[in-house]
N, C-alpha and C positions, 0 to 999 in steps of 0.2 A: 337341476334346477331346484332351488328352496321353495318352501311352501308360500313365502312372502312374494317372491319374484312371480310365482305362478298366479297369485290372486291378483297382482298388480297387471300382469300381462292379460288377465280375464277380464278386468274392469276396464282396461284400456280397450281391448277389442269389442267389447259391448257398447261402446259409444258409437254413435251414428248420426247422421243426418236426419233431422225431424221431418223432412220432405220425402227423401227417398230411402230412408232408414238403412243406408250403406255406410260403412266406416270410412275412415280417413286413408284408405290405402291408395285408391286412385285419385282422390283429390283431398287437398287439406281442409279440414274442418275449421271453421271460423265462427267466432262469436260477435257479429255485428251489432247486437241489440242489447237491451236491458234485461233480457230473459235469461235465468240462470238455470243451471243443472243440464239436463239432457237436451231440454228445450231451446237452450241458447246456442248449441251446435248445429251448423247447416253447411253446406257446400255452397259457393259463391254462385256458381251455374245454376244450383237449384234455385236459389234466392232470386236471381235475375230473370229466371224463366216465370217463377211465381208471381214477381212484380209485374212482368208484362202481361201474364194471363189475367191478372185480376185489375189491372191498369191503377195501381197504387203505388206509393212510395212509402208506406208505414207498415210496421209490424203489426199484424193482426191481433197480437196478443198483448203486448206492451206499449203499442202505438209510438214506437220509437221511429223517427223520421230518418230515412236513409238518404244518404247523398248519391244520386243517381244521374246518370246521362241518358236521354231518350232520343233515339235516332229513328228515323221512318226506315222500313224495310225497302230492299231494291224494288224498283217498279214491276218487273215480270214476277218476282216472288210474292209480292203483295197482293197483285191482280189474281194470281194463281189461288193464293190461300183464300182471298175474298171470294172468289167463284165457288170454291169447295165448301164454303161455310153455310151451314144450314141451320140459320138463327135469325135473330131479330136484325142484325146488322149485315147479313148476308144478301145477296142478289135477290130481290123481289120480283118475280113476274118477267124475269129476262127471256123466258122461253116463248112466253105469249107475246112479248114486244118483238122477238125476233121473227116471230110467225108473222106478224102484222107488217113488220118491214118488209120482209120477202113478198107477201101479197101486194101491199100498198104501193110499193116503189114502182114496179112494172106497170100498174094501173094508173098510177099519177102521170108518167111519161106518156102512156098511150093516150090519155085524155087531154093532155097538153097538146099532143100532136094533131089528134083529132079536132080539138077546138081550134086550133091554128088554121087547119084545113077549112073548117066550117068558117071561120072568120073570113078567110080570101074569099071563099064561095058566096057568102051572104052579103058581103060589101058591096058587091056589084049589083044585086038587088035592091038593096035599100041601106040606110045608115043605121036604124035601131036593130036590126036583126042582127048585123055585124057586131055592135056595140054590146048588146046584152050577152052574145056568147063570148065575148072578149073578156068581160066582167065576170061572168061565170067561170072562166078558165083561171083568172087571176085569182079567185076565191078558193078554188080547189087547190090549187099550188099554194096559197098562203096557209089553207088549212092543214096541209100535209107538212110543210115545214114548221109550222107552229108545234103540231103534234110531235115531230122528230126532234125539236129543240127541247121540250119539255121532257121528253122520254130520256134523253140522252143526260140532261141536267139532273134529273132524278137518280138515276143511276151512278153519276159521277159524284154526287153529294153522299150517297150510300157507300161507295167505294172509299171516299175521304174521311168519313166518320168511322169506317172500320179501320183505316190505317191510323187514324189518331188514338183508337183504343187499343190498338196492337202493335205499338212499337217495341222496338228493341231496347233492352233496358241494359246499361253497363253500370255495376256498381263501382263507384269512384273510392270509396273508402271501406275496406274490408275488415275493419275492426271499429268497435264502438269507440267515440271521442271521450276524453276525459273532461272533467268540469272545466279546466283551464282552456282546453282546445275548442271546447262548445263555446265558452265566453268570447274566446278570439274570432272564432267563426261568426257569431251573433255580431260583434264588433264590426267586422269587415262587411257583413250584409248590411248593417245600419249606416255605415259609412258610404256605401255605394248608394243606398236608399236616399241619402241626404245629398249626395251629389247629383242624383237624379232631380230631386226636388228642387234644388237650387238651380239647376239648368231650366226647368220647367218655369220657376219663377222668374229669372232673367228673360225667358221668351214671352212670358204673359207681360212683363215690364215693357219689352219692346213693342208689343201689339197695343198696350195701354197708351204710350206715346203717340203712336200712330192714330189712335182713335181721338186722343186730345188735339192732335193737330188737324185733324178733319171736323173738329167741332161736335163730336159725338156725345161729349160728357158735358155736364153744367160747368160754366164758370163761376167762380166764387162771387163775383160782383153782378151777376145777370140772374134774372128771376128764370126758373125752370118753365118750359114750355111743355104742356100736356097735350096728349092726343085728345080726339073726340070721345073716346071710350073713357079716358080717366074723368075728363070734364063731366060727362054724364053721371059717373060713379059718385063724384064728388056732391053733386046736385041730389 
């Protein structure tokens, strides 16, 4: 092996991913953004993992926007990872709520049963005793189910927020786009946006026709009718 070949081989082997610092033997190194030199080389899997962890689609150095596709994790995997998260977006107070659920659920059913027996017994003695006990039973059951609904809703929103911030990221384009390709991509995005705007305009035009037919707008040959608040404002 000559000296030039050894230097070339050494320089090639020294290049590595800027995240895991491994070379391109196990996975091909790509240049997906505007970063140059050793900072521009990265593994696609490392980049996808980094974008998923930091919940972004841009390079932290050159601010280049990557073309990515985000997908939610499978339900068992997302729930298990959320359960093991120890942070702001992890489960908050689940242990305490579980203990309250175990303690309050039997008490609620036992109280409901005893109140039902009491209502049956007191209804023979008088109207107000049985009615008051029935109202108390309904209030206890309503309070329990209200607490149960609020607790489940809180933890569900926490889990959904975690899922939104920890989606699986798939890199669609593994090399940076040229200027022509970027212009073409922007042109396609503008055409899609114009199509959506025209569709919304047509929909609003249809609603406007309906409002005109229902006489919700002013006719050109009639005087506008103001409400009481507008009349007092003019005065």
